C-alpha positions in Angstrom: 147.8 74.6 101.8 150.8 73.1 100.8 153.1 70.7 102.7 156.8 71.1 102.5 159.9 68.9 103.5 163.1 70.6 104.6 166.4 68.6 105.3 168.6 70.6 107.6 171.0 72.5 107.3 168.7 75.4 105.9 169.7 77.7 103.0 167.7 80.8 102.1 166.6 79.2 98.8 164.9 76.5 101.2 162.8 79.1 103.0 161.7 81.8 100.6 159.3 79.8 98.9 157.4 79.2 102.2 154.4 81.1 103.5 152.5 81.4 106.9 150.1 78.6 107.9 151.8 76.0 105.4 152.9 72.6 106.9 156.6 72.2 107.0 158.1 68.5 107.9 161.5 69.1 109.2 164.2 66.3 108.8 167.9 66.1 109.7 169.7 67.3 112.9 168.2 70.6 114.9 169.4 71.4 118.4 167.2 72.2 121.5 167.7 75.1 123.6 165.4 77.1 126.2 166.1 80.4 127.8 169.0 79.5 130.1 170.8 77.9 127.1 170.1 80.9 125.0 171.8 83.1 127.5 174.7 80.9 127.7 175.0 80.7 123.8 174.8 84.6 123.7 177.5 85.0 126.4 179.9 83.1 124.1 178.9 84.9 121.0 179.7 88.3 123.0 183.0 87.0 124.2 183.9 85.3 120.6 184.2 82.0 122.2 183.2 78.6 120.2 179.7 77.6 120.3 178.7 73.8 120.9 177.0 73.7 117.5 177.2 75.6 114.5 174.5 78.0 113.8 175.0 78.4 110.1 171.7 77.0 108.6 170.8 75.5 111.9 167.3 75.2 113.6 166.7 75.5 117.2 163.7 73.9 118.9 162.4 75.5 122.3 161.9 72.3 124.4 162.7 70.9 127.5 161.9 67.1 127.3 160.8 64.9 129.9 163.3 61.7 130.7 163.4 59.2 128.2 160.9 55.9 128.7 162.6 52.8 128.3 163.1 52.1 124.5 162.8 55.6 123.5 165.3 58.0 122.7 163.8 61.0 124.4 160.6 61.6 126.4 157.4 63.9 125.8 159.0 66.9 123.7 156.5 69.6 123.5 157.5 73.2 122.3 157.9 75.8 125.3 156.4 79.6 124.7 158.9 81.2 122.3 158.6 84.9 123.6 160.8 83.9 126.4 163.7 83.8 123.9 163.1 86.9 122.1 165.7 88.8 123.6 168.3 86.4 122.4 166.9 85.3 118.9 168.1 88.4 116.6 171.7 87.6 117.9 171.4 84.0 116.8 169.7 84.8 113.6 172.2 87.2 112.8 174.9 84.5 113.3 173.5 82.1 110.7 170.4 80.6 112.6 167.9 79.9 110.0 164.6 78.4 111.6 163.5 78.4 115.4 160.7 76.1 116.3 158.4 76.9 119.3 154.8 78.1 120.1 153.3 81.7 120.7 154.0 84.9 119.1 157.4 86.7 118.6 157.7 90.2 119.2 158.5 92.8 116.2 162.3 92.8 116.7 162.5 89.1 116.3 160.2 89.3 113.3 162.3 92.2 111.6 165.5 89.9 112.2 163.8 87.0 110.8 162.9 88.9 107.5 166.5 90.6 107.8 168.1 87.2 107.7 166.0 85.4 105.7 164.8 82.9 108.3 161.5 81.5 109.4 159.6 80.7 112.8 157.8 77.2 112.8 155.1 76.5 115.2 155.2 72.8 116.9 151.6 72.2 118.2 151.5 72.2 122.1 150.0 69.5 124.0 151.1 66.7 121.9 154.8 66.3 123.2 154.3 62.7 123.4 153.4 62.4 119.7 156.1 64.9 118.6 158.8 62.4 120.5 158.0 59.9 118.0 159.4 62.0 115.3 162.9 62.2 117.0 164.8 59.4 116.2 168.1 60.2 118.4 168.9 62.7 121.4 172.0 63.3 122.9 173.1 66.1 125.3 176.0 68.3 123.8 176.2 71.2 126.3 175.2 72.4 129.7 174.1 69.1 131.3 173.8 71.0 134.7 170.6 72.7 133.1 168.6 69.3 133.3 165.8 69.5 130.9 167.2 72.6 129.7 170.6 71.3 128.5 171.3 71.8 124.7 170.6 68.4 123.0 171.3 67.4 119.2 168.2 65.9 117.8 168.0 63.8 114.8 164.4 64.3 113.6 162.4 62.9 110.7 159.4 64.4 109.4 158.8 66.6 112.6 155.7 68.3 111.8 155.5 72.2 112.0 153.6 75.1 110.7 155.1 78.3 109.1 154.6 81.2 112.1 156.6 83.8 110.6 157.6 83.8 106.9 160.8 85.2 105.4 158.8 88.5 104.5 157.6 88.8 107.8 154.3 87.6 107.6 152.8 86.6 111.0 150.5 83.8 111.4 149.5 84.9 114.9 148.4 88.4 113.5 147.2 87.1 109.8 145.5 84.2 110.9 142.8 85.5 113.3 142.0 88.4 110.9 141.6 86.0 108.0 139.1 84.1 110.0 137.1 87.1 110.9 137.1 88.1 107.4 135.5 84.6 106.4 132.8 85.0 109.1 131.4 88.5 107.5 
């Protein structure tokens, strides 16, 4: 499998060569958001209010980091379950979001929206949040500090490791990966 490097903000031409199962190292600015922040972002979109950051070409990381230990920009930063964001993701994709980073499968509506918007879903490995945090160079809360760990943060990342979970063609690693493995066992 090929390893790709992506620099944010993302464009369609950056994403169409990617296929499920391939490794992607993300560098640049990404934003954090979990369910409570997603709800607030969607409310702003529906009210035609300004968002705390631009979704155009953007990447959202579904994470609620732990507090920063001394000398670090952020604490442990493992992905949260992406399915909790499924009801919000299509609208964000329709407004320019290009990639989401999390763990776990996505529903069919999200996958169809990924295809329609030429976006991708990236998987970050769960259970290695302390290691992932070493790829985060800078972290600052930019919106909703009252949400604590779920506040929206602007992260500057370098070679943040992910795996393509759903590609721009709608191929889903959570469906095709196990089936491929089982075929190899036959």
